[in-house]
N, C-alpha and C positions, 0 to 999 in steps of 0.2 A: 575495465573490461576483463582483464586477466582474472581478477577476483571473482567477477560475476560468472565466468565460464570455468572456474576451477573444477577439475575433474571431469569436464564434459567436452573439452576441445584442446587441441594442441595450439599453442600460441607461437607465432613468429613476429618479428619486429621489422618495421621499415625505419631504420635508424636515420637515414637521410630522406627528407621529404621531396622526392623528385617526380611526383605525379602518380596517377592511378595505375598506369601500366607497370611502373617501377614497383609499386606496392604488390601487385599480383606476382611479379617475378620473385619476390622474397619467399613465396610459398613453394617454389620449384623443388627445392631439396626435400621439403616435407612430403611432397607428392610424388617422389621418385617411385616408379613401379605402379603408380595408379593409372588405370586405363579408362575410367568412366568419365562422365560429364562433370564439369566444374561450375558450380553456382557461385556467382559473385554478387555480394550485397554491400551496400554502404552502411557504415556504422551510425549514421545520423538520419536514418529513415525508419523510425521505430514503429510506424503504423502499418507496415506491410502485413497482410494477412496470409495465413497458411494456404488458404484457397487460391489466392492469386499466384503464389509461388508454385503450387501444384499444376495450375494451368500452364505456366511458363515452362516447367519441366516436361509436361506432357507434350506440348507443342514442339519443343526442341527434339524430343525423341521421335515423335511421329513423322516430322518432316525430314529427319536425319540432317539437320542443319549444322553448319560449322559453328555458327553463333546465332543466338536468339536474344533479342533486346526487348525489355519491358518498357513500353512507352505509355504516355498519357497525354490527353488533350487538355490544355489549360487556356482559359480566357486571357490570363496575364502570364505569359511564359518567360518574362524577363528574368535573367539570371540562370536559366537552364539551357543546356545544349539542345539544338534543334535537330530533329530527325528529317533528313532530306531523302525524298523518294523520287523515282523516275515516273514517267507517264503511265507505267504499268503497275505502279504501286509498290515496286520493289525498293528496298532500302539501299541507298547508294552510299550514304555517309552520315556521320553525326558531327555537327559543327558547334563548338563551344560558343557561348553567348559573346564572349569578348572577341572572338575571331570571326563572327558571322557578318555577312554583308547586310545592307538595309533590306534587301528582298528576303534573305534567310531569316531575319528577325521577325518577319511577318508570319512565319510558320508557327502554328500553335501546338503542333505535336512535339513533345519534348522527350528527351532521354532521362529516364529515372535513375540511371546508374546501376541498374540491376541487369545482369546478363547470365546466360547459360552458354558455356563453351564446350565444344568437343575437346578433349584433352590432346587428341592427335595433332601434333605440329604446333600446338598453341605456344609453348615456351620458345620454340625456334622463331616463330613469328614475332613474339615480344622482343626478342633479342635484336631484331633488325629495325625496330621502330626508332625514329629520330625526333628530338624535341623541337620541331619546326612550328612553333606557335608563340604567341605573345608572352606566355608564362615561362617558356623555356623548359617545359616539363614533358615527360613521356606520358602521353594521353592514351588511356585504354580505348577511347573512342576511335583512335586511328586504325586499330585493327579491323574495325568494321569496314572502313573504306578500302583497306588493303584486301580483305576477303572479297568484297564486291568486285574489285578490279580483276581479281584472279578467278572470277566466276564461281566462287564458293558461295553456297546458299547462306544468306543472312535472313533469318525469319524475325518477325516482330509480333508481339502480343500487346494489345492496348489494354491498360488497366481501366476497368469500368468506373472505379471511384478514385479520382485524382488525389483525394485527401490521403490515400494510403501511401502515396509516393512523396509526400511532403518531407523536405529536408529541413534540418534545424541548424541555423547559422547564428542565431542570437536569442536573447531571452524572450523577445516578442513571439518568435516562431515556436519556441519551446512552450510558451503559454497556450498558443493556438493548438499545438499538438496534444497537450495535456487535456484541453477542453474536448477535443475529438475523442480521445481515449476514454475520458469519463463518460461521455455520451454513449460510446460503444458498450462499456461495461454496464452502465445503468439500464440501457435498452435490453441487454441480455437478461438481466434480473427481472425486468418487468414482463418480458415474454414468458418467464418461468413462474409467474404468479406472485411476485413481490410488488408491493405498492410504494411508489415514491410520490410524496405530496408535491415536491418541487425538485425534479431531477437536476436542474441547473445549479442548485446550491447544495447538492449532496455529493460527497467525495468518497468513493469506494475504491480501495486498492484492488489490483489484479490478485487473484488467489483467495479472496474472501468468499465465504460460503454463506448464503442466506436462504432460509426455508420459506416455503409457500405461505402466503397470507400474512406475512410479516409486513408491518407498515413502517417506512422510514420517513421521518419528518425533516423539514428543511434544516440546513446548516448543521448537518451531522457528518462526521468523519469516521470511517471504519477502515482500519489498516492492519498490516502485519498478519495476514492469513487468519483473521478472526473468523470464527464459525458461529453463526446465529441460527437458532432453531425456528420452528413454525409458530405462527400466531403471536409474534412479539410486536411490541411498539417501541421503537428506538427514536430518541430525540423528542423535540428539537434541541439544537445546541448541545450535542453530545459527541464525545470522542472515545472510540473504543479501539484499543490496540492489543493485538495478540491474545484476545480473550476467547473463551468458549461460553456461549450463551445458550441455555436450554430453551425448551418451548414455553410459551405463555409468560414471557418476561417483559416487564415495562421498565425502561430506562429513560429518565427525563433530565435534561440539562446536567449531565454528569460525565465524569471521566472514569473509564475502566481500563486497566492495563494488566496484561499477562495474568489474568485470573479466571476462575470458573464461577459462573452464575447459574445455579440450579433452577429447575422449573418453578414457575409461579412466583417468582421474586418480583418485588417492587423496589426500584432503585431511584433515588432522587426525590425532588430536584436538588441539584447542587451537592451531590455526593462525589467523593473522590476515593475510588477503590484502586489502591496501589498494588504492585506485583505481589504474587504469592497468596492471594486470597481464594478461599473456597467456600462458597455459599451452597449448602446442601439442598435448599429448596424451601419454598413457602416462607421466605425471609423478607423482612422490610428493612431497608437501609435508607433512612430519610434525609431530610435537608441538612446540609452542612455537617455531614458525617464523613470522617476520614478513616479508612481501614488500611492496614498494612500487615501482610503475612498473618492472616487470621483464618481460622477454620470455624465456620458457624453452622451449628446443627439445624435440622429442619424445624421450622416454625419460630425460630428466634428472631427478635426484633431489636433494632437500634434506631429508633424513630428520628432523633434529631440532635444536633449540636454536641457530638461526641468524637473522641479519638480513641480507637481501639487498635492497638498494634501488638504483634508478637503474642497472640492470644488464641486460646481454644475455648469455644463456647459450645455447650451441649444443646439439647433440644429445648424449645419453648422457654428460652431465656429472654428476659425483658431488661433492656438497658435504659435507664432514665436519662433525661437530657443533661448535658454537661458532664458526662462521665469520661474519665481519662484513665487508660491503663498506662501507668508510669513505667515504661519498659526499659529505660536507659538510665544507668547510674553514673554516667560520665565516662565509663570505660567499656562496659559490656551491656548487651541486650538480654533481658530476662522475660520469661513467659508467665502470663496470667492465665489461669484455668478457671472457668466458670461452668459448673456442672448443670445438668438438666433442671429445668423449672425454677432456677434461681431468679431472684428479683433484685436488681441493682437500682437504688434510689438515685434521684437527680443530684447533680453536683458532687459526684463521688470520685475520689482518687484511689485507684487500686495500685499499690506500690509493689511491683513485681520483684522477686518471684513470690506469688501468692495464689492461693486456691480458695474458691468459694464453693462450698459443697452443694449437692443437689437439694433443691427446695429451700435453700437458705435465703435470707433477706438482708440486704445492706441498707441501713437507714440513710436517708438523704443527707447530703452535706458531710459525709464521713470520709476520712482518710484511712484506708485499710492497709495495715502493714503486716498483719498476721493472718493466717488461714482462718476462715469462717467455717465451722463444722456443718455437716449436713443438717438441714432443718433449723439452724440457729439464726438469731438476729445479731448482726454485727453493726455496732454504732460506735463512732469515734468523733465526739464533738463536745464542746464545753456546754455546761448547763446555761440556759438562757437567763440573763439578768435584766431587770427592769429598773430604771432610774427615773422616778417621777419628776415631772416638771423640768426635765433636762434642757429642753429647747428654750424655755423661758429664761432659765439661769444663764444659758450660753449667750442669749441675745443681750442680757444686761451686762455681761462681761465685755 
């Protein structure tokens, strides 16, 4: 939590776990001299919306209440504290589930653990609470009953969507909360003009940006503040992390990490674009191609079955199947440069550092260890030999 809020909030610690009222008391010193209202939230209710909190704060200020409680109505309220009201609907107290009577357990209005308090007299009241409950803890809920007995106004706001107030106590509840959040995120994108073929199998992180008329296919994962342009087709079975994807890009069954994909590119199926890649646009990166720290000029293609790492490719370069840039000598990484309009034949090894000039051609099956000048043909392979009747002789042996 401290890491997540670094630079945005002051952190105080509850070193002894003595209850929710005791937790709030730990903030007293940090709030010295503060005269406004205090909003209290639980750390394990991640689905609360800003709109709900705004309503709570507005109600608290409008009614001039000493305390305002956010409540919710649940069909199965087990485990939650119950909100007990009088016959006029005024809040009398909140009873924790473990301390409630059989009649109180029938109440379906629950305490969400979210409050707004007037700062005036709050910490004096907290100091006089006693741990008179089955847990032996200082309950923040006890202040509600104390205020009601002193005829101080306790207001309540009911949350229209109980899912927002869902707490997380185990991995099952965490999974349910994640499902709700995914649906919330995906629904927002769909109302903004993004198509999800199957929202239930599409996982989009908060902070991702997706342009209009982009289509997201099933079993696609988009994470780490990825930005995707308009009119793209993403998936199925793709994972994109921290990437920037321009307009009119197609990515199928592929992984893209911390890279830029220019407009009108076709990626996949089964491509792996590792961090540090920059595709300028109109590129094709086909099946079973792995890229790492590569800059690829406009119109260049790596159609299939290749590894290109630590390289700079110019415009309209064609890389044949089975090409490898041999970038590592066991101690250091070296760069391969392939200039505009070069053609690299299939099954080629380019041993870096090496440069292939513009318009040059590298013959299929070559291992290139020296630069190939502009417009030249580079070939490095043994002359083919023919041994007649070899298979017959071999069988006789």
